[in-house]
Residue, then its C-alpha position, 0 to 999 in steps of 0.5 A: m513068499a517062497d518064491q521071491q528072489k533074494p535081495m541084493t545089497e552093496e555088501s552081498i555084491k561086494g562080497i561076490l566080487e571079493v570072493a572072486g578075487a577082484r579088487v573092489m570099490s563101492r558107493g551107495g546112497r541118495t541121489e537127485n539127479y537124472g531129471a527126477p528124484r531117484d533113490f540111488s542104491f549102490e554102485v560097485k566096480g570090481a577090477f580082475a587080474n586080467g585087466l577086465m572090470l565089472h560095474i554093477v549098478a542098482r538104481q531104484y526110482d522114488y515112485r512105487d507101483p500099487w502092487e509093491t506092498a514091501g520096501r524097496i529091494n534090488v533083486v535085478v542090476a544092470v551089469a557093465l563089462l569094461r575093458d582098457g577103460t572103455y565098455s566091451e563085449l565079450p568075445k563070441g561063445y559067452d552067455w553074456f555081453q553078446g553085441k552089447d556091452e550092459e547086461t540089465g535085469v540080472d539077479e543074484d545068480g546071474v551076478m554070479e555066473i558073469v563074475d565066474c565068466v569074466k575072472g577066468l577069461n584070458p584076455k588074449l582071446f580078445k586079440l585073437q577074435v580081433l584078428t579073425g573078425d569075429l570081434 
């Protein structure tokens, strides 16, 4: 199908983060937690030199809808932003993490945009927006 999105894997997300200069750790596999069996596809964390971290998770449930004829793939993931070890929003003026600390349903292009945004962010911007009352 020509309009089908490119699936993401643990390795592809690690690659995006590593190219951006992050220290990366990941894990993948299967878990039976959360009250219902599910395939836990992968979890990747990338820590940037500016102290910010992205936590990217793809989970897939064991059930499939009738229209899903192909195998399970991750075309969307959840991305959380961490600052100083806690979940955080981005300062005002960015396309991501405004009023929330997690973006859900993000495709590969979105992951690359978020990584590009977070890797170059000056952490002093957080302090400035706290002082001005914007954060």
